[in-house]
Biotite code that builds the C-alpha atoms (Angstrom):
import biotite.structure as struc

atoms = struc.array([
    struc.Atom([-19.156, -10.417, 10.293], chain_id="A", res_id=1, res_name="MET", atom_name="CA", element="C"),
    struc.Atom([-16.097, -9.633, 7.509], chain_id="A", res_id=2, res_name="THR", atom_name="CA", element="C"),
    struc.Atom([-14.176, -12.446, 6.011], chain_id="A", res_id=3, res_name="LYS", atom_name="CA", element="C"),
    struc.Atom([-9.890, -12.247, 6.485], chain_id="A", res_id=4, res_name="ARG", atom_name="CA", element="C"),
    struc.Atom([-8.278, -11.609, 3.512], chain_id="A", res_id=5, res_name="LYS", atom_name="CA", element="C"),
    struc.Atom([-6.263, -13.914, 2.087], chain_id="A", res_id=6, res_name="ARG", atom_name="CA", element="C"),
    struc.Atom([-2.264, -12.988, 0.390], chain_id="A", res_id=7, res_name="TYR", atom_name="CA", element="C"),
    struc.Atom([-0.749, -15.224, -2.339], chain_id="A", res_id=8, res_name="THR", atom_name="CA", element="C"),
    struc.Atom([2.659, -16.540, -0.967], chain_id="A", res_id=9, res_name="SER", atom_name="CA", element="C"),
    struc.Atom([4.067, -14.661, -4.561], chain_id="A", res_id=10, res_name="GLU", atom_name="CA", element="C"),
    struc.Atom([2.125, -11.320, -2.974], chain_id="A", res_id=11, res_name="PHE", atom_name="CA", element="C"),
    struc.Atom([4.082, -11.678, 0.393], chain_id="A", res_id=12, res_name="LYS", atom_name="CA", element="C"),
    struc.Atom([7.317, -12.235, -1.092], chain_id="A", res_id=13, res_name="ALA", atom_name="CA", element="C"),
    struc.Atom([6.993, -9.340, -3.137], chain_id="A", res_id=14, res_name="LYS", atom_name="CA", element="C"),
    struc.Atom([6.849, -7.389, 0.016], chain_id="A", res_id=15, res_name="VAL", atom_name="CA", element="C"),
    struc.Atom([8.760, -9.117, 2.257], chain_id="A", res_id=16, res_name="ALA", atom_name="CA", element="C"),
    struc.Atom([11.843, -8.825, -0.561], chain_id="A", res_id=17, res_name="LEU", atom_name="CA", element="C"),
    struc.Atom([10.622, -5.211, -0.661], chain_id="A", res_id=18, res_name="GLU", atom_name="CA", element="C"),
    struc.Atom([11.301, -4.657, 2.916], chain_id="A", res_id=19, res_name="ALA", atom_name="CA", element="C"),
    struc.Atom([14.526, -6.241, 3.302], chain_id="A", res_id=20, res_name="THR", atom_name="CA", element="C"),
    struc.Atom([15.485, -3.562, 0.557], chain_id="A", res_id=21, res_name="ARG", atom_name="CA", element="C"),
    struc.Atom([14.998, -1.335, 2.854], chain_id="A", res_id=22, res_name="GLU", atom_name="CA", element="C"),
    struc.Atom([13.981, 2.007, 0.764], chain_id="A", res_id=23, res_name="GLU", atom_name="CA", element="C"),
    struc.Atom([10.711, 2.582, 2.081], chain_id="A", res_id=24, res_name="LEU", atom_name="CA", element="C"),
    struc.Atom([9.672, 2.500, 5.837], chain_id="A", res_id=25, res_name="THR", atom_name="CA", element="C"),
    struc.Atom([7.498, -0.797, 7.119], chain_id="A", res_id=26, res_name="THR", atom_name="CA", element="C"),
    struc.Atom([4.760, 1.542, 6.793], chain_id="A", res_id=27, res_name="THR", atom_name="CA", element="C"),
    struc.Atom([5.617, 3.286, 3.605], chain_id="A", res_id=28, res_name="GLY", atom_name="CA", element="C"),
    struc.Atom([5.868, -0.269, 2.155], chain_id="A", res_id=29, res_name="LEU", atom_name="CA", element="C"),
    struc.Atom([2.383, -1.211, 4.051], chain_id="A", res_id=30, res_name="ALA", atom_name="CA", element="C"),
    struc.Atom([0.485, 2.139, 2.733], chain_id="A", res_id=31, res_name="LYS", atom_name="CA", element="C"),
    struc.Atom([1.588, 1.334, -0.818], chain_id="A", res_id=32, res_name="LYS", atom_name="CA", element="C"),
    struc.Atom([0.595, -2.468, -0.355], chain_id="A", res_id=33, res_name="CYS", atom_name="CA", element="C"),
    struc.Atom([-2.562, -1.543, 0.859], chain_id="A", res_id=34, res_name="ASP", atom_name="CA", element="C"),
    struc.Atom([-1.877, -3.675, 4.389], chain_id="A", res_id=35, res_name="ILE", atom_name="CA", element="C"),
    struc.Atom([-1.392, -3.028, 7.981], chain_id="A", res_id=36, res_name="HIS", atom_name="CA", element="C"),
    struc.Atom([2.265, -2.055, 9.061], chain_id="A", res_id=37, res_name="PRO", atom_name="CA", element="C"),
    struc.Atom([2.379, -5.205, 11.506], chain_id="A", res_id=38, res_name="THR", atom_name="CA", element="C"),
    struc.Atom([1.912, -7.765, 8.315], chain_id="A", res_id=39, res_name="ILE", atom_name="CA", element="C"),
    struc.Atom([4.443, -6.429, 6.734], chain_id="A", res_id=40, res_name="THR", atom_name="CA", element="C"),
    struc.Atom([6.852, -6.631, 9.261], chain_id="A", res_id=41, res_name="SER", atom_name="CA", element="C"),
    struc.Atom([4.864, -10.398, 10.336], chain_id="A", res_id=42, res_name="GLY", atom_name="CA", element="C"),
    struc.Atom([6.306, -11.419, 6.670], chain_id="A", res_id=43, res_name="TRP", atom_name="CA", element="C"),
    struc.Atom([9.826, -9.714, 6.822], chain_id="A", res_id=44, res_name="ASN", atom_name="CA", element="C"),
    struc.Atom([10.633, -12.006, 9.521], chain_id="A", res_id=45, res_name="LYS", atom_name="CA", element="C"),
    struc.Atom([9.149, -15.184, 8.157], chain_id="A", res_id=46, res_name="ALA", atom_name="CA", element="C"),
])
């Protein structure tokens, strides 16, 4: 069984900030940051 990845608050804030700029799609941003697209949208809502 694998453990879940933990992301720092700084990383989450950086990704959410990039998502609000709308320079990349959610999928493009997720690929860039090596995370799942649903994670980026969840952080952006928060």
